[in-house]
GULUM-290355 format. One record per residue: residue number from 1; residue in three letters; x, y, z of N, C-alpha, C, O in turn. Coordinates in nm, 2 decimals. Layout:
BEGIN
{NUM, 'Ala', {X, Y, Z}, {X, Y, Z}, {X, Y, Z}, {X, Y, Z}}
...
***
This chain:
BEGIN
{1, 'Met', {-3.32, -0.16, 4.83}, {-3.32, -0.07, 4.72}, {-3.20, -0.10, 4.63}, {-3.21, -0.09, 4.51}}
{2, 'Lys', {-3.08, -0.14, 4.70}, {-2.97, -0.15, 4.60}, {-2.98, -0.27, 4.51}, {-2.92, -0.28, 4.40}}
{3, 'Ile', {-3.04, -0.38, 4.57}, {-3.07, -0.50, 4.49}, {-3.17, -0.48, 4.39}, {-3.15, -0.54, 4.28}}
{4, 'Ile', {-3.26, -0.40, 4.41}, {-3.35, -0.37, 4.30}, {-3.29, -0.29, 4.18}, {-3.31, -0.32, 4.06}}
{5, 'Ser', {-3.20, -0.20, 4.23}, {-3.13, -0.12, 4.12}, {-3.04, -0.22, 4.04}, {-3.03, -0.22, 3.92}}
{6, 'Leu', {-2.98, -0.31, 4.12}, {-2.88, -0.40, 4.04}, {-2.96, -0.49, 3.95}, {-2.91, -0.52, 3.84}}
{7, 'Ile', {-3.07, -0.54, 4.00}, {-3.15, -0.62, 3.90}, {-3.19, -0.54, 3.78}, {-3.17, -0.58, 3.67}}
{8, 'Ala', {-3.24, -0.44, 3.80}, {-3.30, -0.34, 3.69}, {-3.17, -0.32, 3.59}, {-3.19, -0.35, 3.47}}
{9, 'Val', {-3.06, -0.27, 3.64}, {-2.94, -0.26, 3.56}, {-2.89, -0.38, 3.47}, {-2.85, -0.37, 3.36}}
{10, 'Gly', {-2.91, -0.49, 3.55}, {-2.87, -0.62, 3.49}, {-2.97, -0.65, 3.38}, {-2.93, -0.69, 3.27}}
{11, 'Leu', {-3.09, -0.64, 3.40}, {-3.21, -0.67, 3.29}, {-3.19, -0.57, 3.17}, {-3.21, -0.61, 3.06}}
{12, 'Ile', {-3.14, -0.46, 3.20}, {-3.13, -0.35, 3.09}, {-3.00, -0.40, 3.00}, {-3.00, -0.40, 2.88}}
{13, 'Met', {-2.90, -0.44, 3.07}, {-2.79, -0.49, 3.00}, {-2.80, -0.61, 2.93}, {-2.73, -0.62, 2.83}}
{14, 'Leu', {-2.89, -0.72, 2.97}, {-2.91, -0.82, 2.92}, {-3.00, -0.81, 2.79}, {-2.98, -0.88, 2.69}}
{15, 'Thr', {-3.09, -0.72, 2.80}, {-3.18, -0.68, 2.70}, {-3.09, -0.62, 2.56}, {-3.10, -0.66, 2.44}}
{16, 'Gly', {-2.99, -0.54, 2.61}, {-2.90, -0.49, 2.52}, {-2.81, -0.58, 2.44}, {-2.79, -0.57, 2.32}}
{17, 'Val', {-2.76, -0.68, 2.52}, {-2.68, -0.79, 2.46}, {-2.77, -0.86, 2.36}, {-2.74, -0.87, 2.25}}
{18, 'Val', {-2.88, -0.92, 2.41}, {-2.97, -0.99, 2.34}, {-3.00, -0.94, 2.20}, {-2.99, -1.01, 2.10}}
{19, 'Ser', {-3.04, -0.82, 2.20}, {-3.11, -0.74, 2.09}, {-3.01, -0.71, 1.99}, {-3.04, -0.69, 1.87}}
{20, 'Cys', {-2.86, -0.70, 2.03}, {-2.77, -0.68, 1.93}, {-2.72, -0.80, 1.85}, {-2.65, -0.79, 1.75}}
{21, 'Lys', {-2.76, -0.92, 1.90}, {-2.72, -1.04, 1.84}, {-2.76, -1.05, 1.67}, {-2.87, -1.02, 1.62}}
{22, 'Thr', {-2.65, -1.09, 1.60}, {-2.68, -1.11, 1.46}, {-2.73, -1.24, 1.44}, {-2.67, -1.34, 1.49}}
{23, 'Ser', {-2.84, -1.24, 1.36}, {-2.90, -1.38, 1.34}, {-2.86, -1.44, 1.21}, {-2.81, -1.38, 1.12}}
{24, 'Glu', {-2.89, -1.57, 1.20}, {-2.86, -1.63, 1.07}, {-2.92, -1.57, 0.95}, {-2.87, -1.57, 0.84}}
{25, 'Ala', {-3.04, -1.52, 0.97}, {-3.13, -1.45, 0.87}, {-3.06, -1.34, 0.82}, {-3.05, -1.31, 0.70}}
{26, 'Asn', {-3.00, -1.25, 0.91}, {-2.92, -1.14, 0.87}, {-2.81, -1.18, 0.79}, {-2.79, -1.12, 0.69}}
{27, 'Tyr', {-2.74, -1.26, 0.82}, {-2.61, -1.31, 0.75}, {-2.66, -1.37, 0.61}, {-2.59, -1.34, 0.52}}
{28, 'Lys', {-2.75, -1.44, 0.60}, {-2.81, -1.49, 0.47}, {-2.86, -1.37, 0.38}, {-2.83, -1.37, 0.26}}
{29, 'Arg', {-2.93, -1.28, 0.44}, {-2.98, -1.16, 0.36}, {-2.86, -1.09, 0.31}, {-2.86, -1.06, 0.19}}
{30, 'Ala', {-2.75, -1.05, 0.39}, {-2.63, -0.98, 0.36}, {-2.56, -1.06, 0.24}, {-2.50, -1.00, 0.16}}
{31, 'Tyr', {-2.56, -1.19, 0.24}, {-2.49, -1.29, 0.15}, {-2.57, -1.26, 0.01}, {-2.51, -1.22, -0.09}}
{32, 'Glu', {-2.69, -1.28, 0.02}, {-2.78, -1.28, -0.11}, {-2.77, -1.15, -0.18}, {-2.77, -1.15, -0.30}}
{33, 'Thr', {-2.76, -1.03, -0.10}, {-2.75, -0.91, -0.15}, {-2.61, -0.91, -0.22}, {-2.60, -0.88, -0.34}}
{34, 'Ala', {-2.51, -0.93, -0.15}, {-2.37, -0.93, -0.21}, {-2.36, -1.02, -0.34}, {-2.31, -0.99, -0.44}}
{35, 'Lys', {-2.43, -1.15, -0.33}, {-2.42, -1.23, -0.44}, {-2.49, -1.18, -0.57}, {-2.45, -1.20, -0.69}}
{36, 'Ser', {-2.60, -1.11, -0.54}, {-2.68, -1.07, -0.66}, {-2.61, -0.96, -0.73}, {-2.65, -0.93, -0.85}}
{37, 'Gly', {-2.52, -0.89, -0.67}, {-2.45, -0.78, -0.74}, {-2.54, -0.66, -0.74}, {-2.61, -0.64, -0.84}}
{38, 'Asn', {-2.52, -0.57, -0.63}, {-2.63, -0.46, -0.64}, {-2.56, -0.34, -0.72}, {-2.47, -0.36, -0.80}}
{39, 'Ala', {-2.64, -0.23, -0.70}, {-2.59, -0.10, -0.78}, {-2.47, -0.05, -0.72}, {-2.41, 0.04, -0.78}}
{40, 'Gly', {-2.43, -0.08, -0.61}, {-2.31, -0.01, -0.55}, {-2.19, -0.05, -0.62}, {-2.08, 0.01, -0.59}}
{41, 'Asp', {-2.18, -0.16, -0.72}, {-2.06, -0.19, -0.79}, {-2.03, -0.07, -0.87}, {-1.91, -0.04, -0.88}}
{42, 'Glu', {-2.13, 0.00, -0.94}, {-2.07, 0.12, -1.02}, {-2.00, 0.22, -0.94}, {-1.90, 0.28, -0.98}}
{43, 'Leu', {-2.05, 0.24, -0.82}, {-1.99, 0.34, -0.73}, {-1.85, 0.28, -0.70}, {-1.75, 0.35, -0.72}}
{44, 'Asp', {-1.84, 0.16, -0.66}, {-1.71, 0.10, -0.63}, {-1.60, 0.14, -0.75}, {-1.50, 0.19, -0.73}}
{45, 'Ala', {-1.64, 0.10, -0.86}, {-1.56, 0.12, -0.99}, {-1.52, 0.28, -0.99}, {-1.41, 0.31, -1.02}}
{46, 'Glu', {-1.60, 0.36, -0.96}, {-1.57, 0.51, -0.96}, {-1.48, 0.54, -0.86}, {-1.39, 0.62, -0.88}}
{47, 'Val', {-1.49, 0.48, -0.74}, {-1.41, 0.52, -0.63}, {-1.27, 0.47, -0.65}, {-1.17, 0.53, -0.62}}
{48, 'Tyr', {-1.26, 0.35, -0.70}, {-1.13, 0.28, -0.73}, {-1.07, 0.36, -0.84}, {-0.95, 0.40, -0.82}}
{49, 'Ala', {-1.13, 0.40, -0.95}, {-1.08, 0.48, -1.05}, {-1.02, 0.61, -0.99}, {-0.91, 0.65, -1.03}}
{50, 'Gln', {-1.09, 0.67, -0.89}, {-1.05, 0.81, -0.84}, {-0.92, 0.77, -0.76}, {-0.82, 0.83, -0.77}}
{51, 'Met', {-0.92, 0.67, -0.68}, {-0.81, 0.63, -0.60}, {-0.68, 0.61, -0.68}, {-0.57, 0.65, -0.64}}
{52, 'Tyr', {-0.71, 0.55, -0.81}, {-0.60, 0.52, -0.91}, {-0.52, 0.65, -0.96}, {-0.40, 0.66, -0.97}}
{53, 'Arg', {-0.61, 0.73, -1.00}, {-0.58, 0.87, -1.04}, {-0.50, 0.94, -0.95}, {-0.39, 1.00, -0.98}}
{54, 'Glu', {-0.55, 0.95, -0.82}, {-0.46, 1.01, -0.72}, {-0.32, 0.94, -0.68}, {-0.23, 1.01, -0.64}}
{55, 'Ala', {-0.31, 0.80, -0.70}, {-0.19, 0.74, -0.68}, {-0.08, 0.75, -0.80}, {0.04, 0.73, -0.79}}
{56, 'Ala', {-0.15, 0.78, -0.92}, {-0.06, 0.79, -1.03}, {0.05, 0.89, -1.03}, {0.02, 1.00, -0.97}}
{57, 'Pro', {0.17, 0.88, -1.07}, {0.27, 0.97, -1.05}, {0.26, 1.07, -1.16}, {0.19, 1.04, -1.26}}
{58, 'Asp', {0.33, 1.19, -1.15}, {0.34, 1.29, -1.26}, {0.44, 1.26, -1.36}, {0.52, 1.18, -1.32}}
{59, 'Thr', {0.44, 1.32, -1.48}, {0.56, 1.31, -1.55}, {0.65, 1.42, -1.52}, {0.61, 1.53, -1.51}}
{60, 'Val', {0.77, 1.39, -1.50}, {0.87, 1.50, -1.46}, {1.00, 1.49, -1.54}, {1.05, 1.39, -1.57}}
{61, 'Glu', {1.05, 1.62, -1.56}, {1.17, 1.61, -1.65}, {1.28, 1.67, -1.55}, {1.26, 1.77, -1.48}}
{62, 'Val', {1.40, 1.60, -1.54}, {1.51, 1.63, -1.46}, {1.62, 1.61, -1.53}, {1.65, 1.50, -1.57}}
{63, 'Asp', {1.71, 1.71, -1.56}, {1.83, 1.70, -1.62}, {1.82, 1.65, -1.77}, {1.90, 1.58, -1.81}}
{64, 'Gly', {1.72, 1.68, -1.84}, {1.67, 1.63, -1.97}, {1.63, 1.48, -1.97}, {1.61, 1.42, -2.07}}
{65, 'Val', {1.61, 1.42, -1.85}, {1.54, 1.28, -1.85}, {1.40, 1.30, -1.80}, {1.37, 1.36, -1.70}}
{66, 'Val', {1.30, 1.24, -1.88}, {1.16, 1.25, -1.85}, {1.12, 1.10, -1.79}, {1.16, 1.00, -1.85}}
{67, 'Phe', {1.05, 1.10, -1.68}, {1.00, 0.98, -1.62}, {0.88, 1.00, -1.53}, {0.86, 1.12, -1.50}}
{68, 'Pro', {0.80, 0.89, -1.49}, {0.70, 0.91, -1.40}, {0.76, 0.94, -1.26}, {0.86, 0.87, -1.22}}
{69, 'Ala', {0.71, 1.03, -1.19}, {0.78, 1.06, -1.06}, {0.68, 1.13, -0.96}, {0.58, 1.20, -1.00}}
{70, 'Lys', {0.72, 1.12, -0.83}, {0.65, 1.18, -0.72}, {0.77, 1.23, -0.63}, {0.88, 1.18, -0.63}}
{71, 'Phe', {0.74, 1.33, -0.56}, {0.83, 1.39, -0.46}, {0.79, 1.35, -0.32}, {0.68, 1.37, -0.28}}
{72, 'Ala', {0.89, 1.31, -0.25}, {0.86, 1.26, -0.12}, {0.98, 1.25, -0.03}, {1.08, 1.20, -0.09}}
{73, 'Tyr', {0.99, 1.28, 0.10}, {1.09, 1.27, 0.18}, {1.09, 1.12, 0.23}, {0.99, 1.07, 0.29}}
{74, 'Leu', {1.19, 1.04, 0.21}, {1.19, 0.91, 0.26}, {1.32, 0.89, 0.35}, {1.42, 0.96, 0.34}}
{75, 'Ser', {1.30, 0.79, 0.44}, {1.39, 0.74, 0.53}, {1.41, 0.59, 0.53}, {1.31, 0.52, 0.51}}
{76, 'Thr', {1.52, 0.55, 0.55}, {1.53, 0.40, 0.55}, {1.47, 0.34, 0.67}, {1.46, 0.40, 0.77}}
{77, 'Thr', {1.42, 0.21, 0.66}, {1.36, 0.13, 0.75}, {1.45, 0.01, 0.80}, {1.49, -0.07, 0.72}}
{78, 'Thr', {1.48, 0.01, 0.92}, {1.56, -0.10, 0.97}, {1.48, -0.24, 0.94}, {1.36, -0.26, 0.98}}
{79, 'Thr', {1.54, -0.33, 0.87}, {1.48, -0.46, 0.84}, {1.57, -0.57, 0.89}, {1.67, -0.59, 0.82}}
{80, 'Pro', {1.54, -0.64, 0.98}, {1.62, -0.76, 1.03}, {1.65, -0.84, 0.91}, {1.56, -0.86, 0.83}}
{81, 'Gly', {1.77, -0.89, 0.89}, {1.81, -0.98, 0.79}, {1.82, -0.92, 0.64}, {1.85, -1.00, 0.55}}
{82, 'Ile', {1.79, -0.79, 0.63}, {1.81, -0.72, 0.50}, {1.89, -0.60, 0.52}, {1.86, -0.52, 0.60}}
{83, 'Gln', {2.01, -0.59, 0.45}, {2.09, -0.48, 0.45}, {2.01, -0.34, 0.40}, {1.95, -0.34, 0.30}}
{84, 'Thr', {2.02, -0.25, 0.48}, {1.94, -0.13, 0.44}, {2.03, -0.05, 0.35}, {2.16, -0.04, 0.36}}
{85, 'Gly', {1.95, 0.00, 0.24}, {2.02, 0.09, 0.14}, {2.01, 0.24, 0.19}, {1.95, 0.28, 0.28}}
{86, 'Gln', {2.10, 0.31, 0.11}, {2.11, 0.45, 0.14}, {2.01, 0.53, 0.04}, {2.02, 0.51, -0.09}}
{87, 'Val', {1.91, 0.61, 0.10}, {1.83, 0.69, 0.02}, {1.90, 0.80, -0.04}, {1.95, 0.89, 0.02}}
{88, 'Glu', {1.90, 0.79, -0.17}, {1.96, 0.90, -0.25}, {1.85, 0.99, -0.29}, {1.74, 0.98, -0.24}}
{89, 'Arg', {1.89, 1.08, -0.39}, {1.78, 1.17, -0.45}, {1.68, 1.11, -0.54}, {1.56, 1.14, -0.53}}
{90, 'Phe', {1.72, 1.01, -0.62}, {1.63, 0.94, -0.71}, {1.62, 0.80, -0.67}, {1.71, 0.72, -0.67}}
{91, 'Asn', {1.48, 0.76, -0.63}, {1.47, 0.63, -0.58}, {1.36, 0.56, -0.66}, {1.24, 0.60, -0.67}}
{92, 'Val', {1.40, 0.46, -0.72}, {1.31, 0.37, -0.81}, {1.22, 0.28, -0.72}, {1.26, 0.19, -0.66}}
{93, 'Ala', {1.10, 0.32, -0.73}, {1.00, 0.24, -0.63}, {0.92, 0.14, -0.71}, {0.86, 0.17, -0.81}}
{94, 'Ala', {0.92, 0.02, -0.66}, {0.85, -0.10, -0.72}, {0.73, -0.12, -0.66}, {0.65, -0.19, -0.73}}
{95, 'Ala', {0.70, -0.07, -0.54}, {0.58, -0.10, -0.49}, {0.56, -0.02, -0.35}, {0.66, 0.04, -0.30}}
{96, 'Thr', {0.44, -0.02, -0.29}, {0.42, 0.04, -0.18}, {0.32, -0.03, -0.08}, {0.22, -0.07, -0.13}}
{97, 'Phe', {0.34, -0.04, 0.04}, {0.26, -0.11, 0.12}, {0.23, -0.04, 0.26}, {0.30, 0.04, 0.31}}
{98, 'Arg', {0.12, -0.08, 0.32}, {0.09, -0.02, 0.45}, {0.15, -0.10, 0.57}, {0.16, -0.06, 0.68}}
{99, 'Gln', {0.19, -0.22, 0.53}, {0.24, -0.32, 0.63}, {0.37, -0.35, 0.60}, {0.40, -0.39, 0.48}}
{100, 'Leu', {0.47, -0.33, 0.69}, {0.61, -0.35, 0.67}, {0.65, -0.49, 0.62}, {0.74, -0.51, 0.54}}
{101, 'Phe', {0.58, -0.59, 0.68}, {0.61, -0.74, 0.63}, {0.59, -0.76, 0.49}, {0.66, -0.83, 0.43}}
{102, 'Asn', {0.49, -0.69, 0.43}, {0.47, -0.71, 0.29}, {0.57, -0.65, 0.21}, {0.61, -0.70, 0.10}}
{103, 'Ala', {0.62, -0.53, 0.25}, {0.74, -0.47, 0.18}, {0.86, -0.55, 0.20}, {0.94, -0.55, 0.11}}
{104, 'Arg', {0.88, -0.61, 0.30}, {1.01, -0.70, 0.33}, {0.99, -0.82, 0.23}, {1.09, -0.87, 0.17}}
{105, 'Asp', {0.87, -0.88, 0.22}, {0.86, -1.00, 0.13}, {0.89, -0.95, -0.02}, {0.96, -1.02, -0.09}}
{106, 'Met', {0.85, -0.84, -0.05}, {0.87, -0.79, -0.19}, {1.03, -0.76, -0.22}, {1.10, -0.80, -0.32}}
{107, 'Val', {1.09, -0.70, -0.11}, {1.24, -0.68, -0.12}, {1.30, -0.81, -0.15}, {1.38, -0.82, -0.24}}
{108, 'Gln', {1.27, -0.92, -0.06}, {1.33, -1.05, -0.08}, {1.31, -1.11, -0.23}, {1.40, -1.17, -0.29}}
{109, 'Lys', {1.19, -1.08, -0.28}, {1.16, -1.13, -0.41}, {1.25, -1.06, -0.52}, {1.30, -1.12, -0.62}}
{110, 'Leu', {1.26, -0.93, -0.50}, {1.34, -0.84, -0.59}, {1.49, -0.89, -0.59}, {1.55, -0.91, -0.69}}
{111, 'Arg', {1.53, -0.92, -0.46}, {1.67, -0.96, -0.46}, {1.70, -1.09, -0.51}, {1.81, -1.12, -0.55}}
{112, 'Arg', {1.59, -1.17, -0.51}, {1.61, -1.31, -0.57}, {1.62, -1.29, -0.72}, {1.68, -1.36, -0.80}}
{113, 'Asp', {1.55, -1.18, -0.77}, {1.54, -1.17, -0.92}, {1.66, -1.08, -0.97}, {1.66, -1.05, -1.09}}
{114, 'Gly', {1.76, -1.05, -0.87}, {1.88, -0.98, -0.93}, {1.88, -0.83, -0.88}, {1.98, -0.76, -0.91}}
{115, 'Tyr', {1.79, -0.79, -0.82}, {1.79, -0.65, -0.78}, {1.85, -0.65, -0.63}, {1.77, -0.63, -0.54}}
{116, 'Ile', {1.99, -0.67, -0.62}, {2.05, -0.70, -0.50}, {2.05, -0.58, -0.40}, {2.08, -0.59, -0.28}}
{117, 'His', {2.03, -0.45, -0.46}, {2.02, -0.33, -0.38}, {1.89, -0.30, -0.34}, {1.88, -0.19, -0.28}}
{118, 'Ala', {1.79, -0.37, -0.35}, {1.66, -0.33, -0.31}, {1.65, -0.34, -0.16}, {1.70, -0.43, -0.09}}
{119, 'Phe', {1.57, -0.23, -0.11}, {1.55, -0.21, 0.03}, {1.42, -0.15, 0.06}, {1.35, -0.10, -0.03}}
{120, 'Val', {1.38, -0.14, 0.19}, {1.25, -0.07, 0.23}, {1.28, 0.07, 0.27}, {1.36, 0.09, 0.36}}
{121, 'Ala', {1.20, 0.16, 0.22}, {1.20, 0.31, 0.26}, {1.06, 0.35, 0.31}, {0.96, 0.30, 0.27}}
{122, 'Glu', {1.06, 0.45, 0.40}, {0.94, 0.48, 0.47}, {0.91, 0.63, 0.44}, {1.01, 0.71, 0.44}}
{123, 'Asp', {0.78, 0.68, 0.42}, {0.75, 0.83, 0.42}, {0.70, 0.87, 0.54}, {0.69, 0.79, 0.64}}
{124, 'Arg', {0.66, 0.99, 0.56}, {0.62, 1.05, 0.68}, {0.46, 0.99, 0.71}, {0.42, 0.99, 0.83}}
{125, 'Asp', {0.40, 0.94, 0.62}, {0.28, 0.89, 0.65}, {0.28, 0.73, 0.69}, {0.18, 0.67, 0.70}}
{126, 'Glu', {0.39, 0.68, 0.71}, {0.43, 0.54, 0.73}, {0.37, 0.45, 0.62}, {0.32, 0.34, 0.65}}
{127, 'Asn', {0.40, 0.50, 0.50}, {0.39, 0.40, 0.38}, {0.53, 0.34, 0.35}, {0.63, 0.41, 0.36}}
{128, 'Tyr', {0.53, 0.22, 0.33}, {0.66, 0.15, 0.31}, {0.67, 0.12, 0.17}, {0.60, 0.04, 0.11}}
{129, 'Tyr', {0.78, 0.18, 0.11}, {0.80, 0.17, -0.03}, {0.92, 0.06, -0.05}, {1.02, 0.05, 0.02}}
{130, 'Val', {0.90, -0.02, -0.15}, {1.01, -0.10, -0.20}, {1.09, -0.02, -0.30}, {1.04, 0.02, -0.41}}
{131, 'Ile', {1.21, -0.01, -0.26}, {1.31, 0.07, -0.37}, {1.39, -0.04, -0.42}, {1.45, -0.13, -0.35}}
{132, 'Ala', {1.38, -0.04, -0.56}, {1.47, -0.13, -0.62}, {1.61, -0.08, -0.64}, {1.70, -0.15, -0.65}}
{133, 'Gly', {1.63, 0.06, -0.64}, {1.75, 0.12, -0.65}, {1.75, 0.25, -0.62}, {1.66, 0.32, -0.66}}
{134, 'Ser', {1.84, 0.31, -0.56}, {1.86, 0.46, -0.53}, {1.98, 0.52, -0.59}, {2.08, 0.46, -0.59}}
{135, 'Phe', {1.97, 0.63, -0.65}, {2.07, 0.69, -0.73}, {2.09, 0.85, -0.71}, {2.00, 0.92, -0.68}}
{136, 'Leu', {2.21, 0.90, -0.73}, {2.24, 1.03, -0.73}, {2.20, 1.11, -0.85}, {2.18, 1.23, -0.85}}
{137, 'Asn', {2.20, 1.04, -0.96}, {2.15, 1.11, -1.09}, {2.02, 1.04, -1.15}, {1.98, 0.93, -1.13}}
{138, 'Ala', {1.96, 1.13, -1.24}, {1.84, 1.09, -1.30}, {1.87, 0.99, -1.40}, {1.79, 0.90, -1.40}}
{139, 'Asn', {1.98, 0.99, -1.49}, {2.00, 0.89, -1.58}, {2.01, 0.74, -1.52}, {1.95, 0.65, -1.58}}
{140, 'Asp', {2.07, 0.74, -1.41}, {2.08, 0.59, -1.36}, {1.94, 0.55, -1.30}, {1.91, 0.44, -1.31}}
{141, 'Ala', {1.87, 0.64, -1.26}, {1.72, 0.60, -1.20}, {1.64, 0.58, -1.33}, {1.55, 0.49, -1.31}}
{142, 'Glu', {1.65, 0.64, -1.46}, {1.58, 0.61, -1.57}, {1.62, 0.46, -1.61}, {1.54, 0.38, -1.65}}
{143, 'His', {1.73, 0.44, -1.61}, {1.79, 0.30, -1.66}, {1.73, 0.20, -1.58}, {1.67, 0.10, -1.63}}
{144, 'Met', {1.73, 0.21, -1.45}, {1.66, 0.11, -1.35}, {1.52, 0.11, -1.38}, {1.46, 0.00, -1.38}}
{145, 'Leu', {1.45, 0.22, -1.39}, {1.30, 0.23, -1.42}, {1.27, 0.13, -1.55}, {1.17, 0.06, -1.55}}
{146, 'His', {1.36, 0.15, -1.65}, {1.32, 0.07, -1.77}, {1.36, -0.08, -1.75}, {1.30, -0.16, -1.82}}
{147, 'Gln', {1.44, -0.11, -1.67}, {1.47, -0.24, -1.64}, {1.35, -0.32, -1.58}, {1.31, -0.43, -1.61}}
{148, 'Leu', {1.30, -0.24, -1.49}, {1.17, -0.29, -1.41}, {1.05, -0.29, -1.50}, {0.96, -0.39, -1.50}}
{149, 'Ile', {1.04, -0.20, -1.58}, {0.92, -0.18, -1.68}, {0.92, -0.31, -1.78}, {0.82, -0.37, -1.81}}
{150, 'Phe', {1.04, -0.34, -1.83}, {1.05, -0.45, -1.93}, {1.08, -0.58, -1.87}, {1.09, -0.68, -1.94}}
{151, 'Ala', {1.11, -0.59, -1.74}, {1.13, -0.71, -1.67}, {1.01, -0.81, -1.68}, {0.91, -0.77, -1.62}}
{152, 'Asn', {1.01, -0.92, -1.74}, {0.90, -1.02, -1.75}, {0.89, -1.09, -1.61}, {0.78, -1.13, -1.57}}
{153, 'His', {1.01, -1.12, -1.55}, {1.00, -1.20, -1.44}, {0.97, -1.14, -1.31}, {0.96, -1.21, -1.20}}
{154, 'Val', {0.95, -1.01, -1.31}, {0.92, -0.93, -1.20}, {0.77, -0.87, -1.21}, {0.73, -0.79, -1.30}}
{155, 'Ser', {0.69, -0.92, -1.11}, {0.55, -0.88, -1.09}, {0.53, -0.75, -1.03}, {0.52, -0.75, -0.91}}
{156, 'Ile', {0.51, -0.64, -1.10}, {0.48, -0.51, -1.05}, {0.35, -0.46, -1.09}, {0.32, -0.47, -1.21}}
{157, 'Ser', {0.26, -0.41, -1.00}, {0.14, -0.36, -1.03}, {0.14, -0.20, -1.06}, {0.22, -0.13, -1.00}}
{158, 'Lys', {0.05, -0.16, -1.15}, {0.03, -0.02, -1.17}, {-0.01, 0.06, -1.05}, {-0.08, 0.01, -0.97}}
{159, 'Pro', {0.03, 0.17, -1.04}, {0.10, 0.27, -1.12}, {0.26, 0.27, -1.10}, {0.34, 0.36, -1.14}}
{160, 'Phe', {0.30, 0.15, -1.05}, {0.46, 0.13, -1.03}, {0.51, 0.07, -1.16}, {0.44, 0.00, -1.23}}
{161, 'Pro', {0.63, 0.08, -1.18}, {0.72, 0.15, -1.11}, {0.74, 0.29, -1.15}, {0.70, 0.33, -1.26}}
{162, 'Tyr', {0.79, 0.37, -1.06}, {0.81, 0.51, -1.07}, {0.92, 0.55, -0.99}, {0.96, 0.48, -0.90}}
{163, 'Val', {0.97, 0.68, -1.02}, {1.07, 0.74, -0.94}, {1.02, 0.83, -0.83}, {0.93, 0.91, -0.85}}
{164, 'Ile', {1.08, 0.81, -0.70}, {1.05, 0.90, -0.60}, {1.16, 0.99, -0.58}, {1.27, 0.93, -0.54}}
{165, 'Ile', {1.16, 1.12, -0.60}, {1.26, 1.23, -0.59}, {1.25, 1.29, -0.45}, {1.16, 1.36, -0.42}}
{166, 'Arg', {1.36, 1.27, -0.38}, {1.38, 1.35, -0.25}, {1.39, 1.50, -0.28}, {1.47, 1.54, -0.37}}
{167, 'Pro', {1.31, 1.59, -0.23}, {1.33, 1.73, -0.25}, {1.45, 1.78, -0.19}, {1.48, 1.90, -0.20}}
***
């Protein structure tokens, strides 16, 4: 009886494994669908536009200085080989990454481009921000922000740069 049960269970498992196999025809069909450019492209554009709007900073005025900013609690991230900066009230962010190694790479690039105080900071959601400079006052942060905006040699993607203000 045990043997018959084991054989039955084995056949059921074998049938499940074989039936889940992806065939070359399935791959080809998926490739052709993607290649033809289906109607999902419009939805993708709409989703990306919404994500961009949510990521965009607000315009904030602090001490008579107006700049794009977000509010967040940041802490420094220990980065081997990179001196950690001090997180002050006004932090000029050049980028954000979900992976620490990407943030570290960007910090190295900024430092090579003359932003010697660049460091990685982290928020509560484990987003890694590349901070080009951290300042006690809004005027210094605005100055650094304009340096990054008008720097031709630094590659920064929108919505960056902006200031992250520690509450």
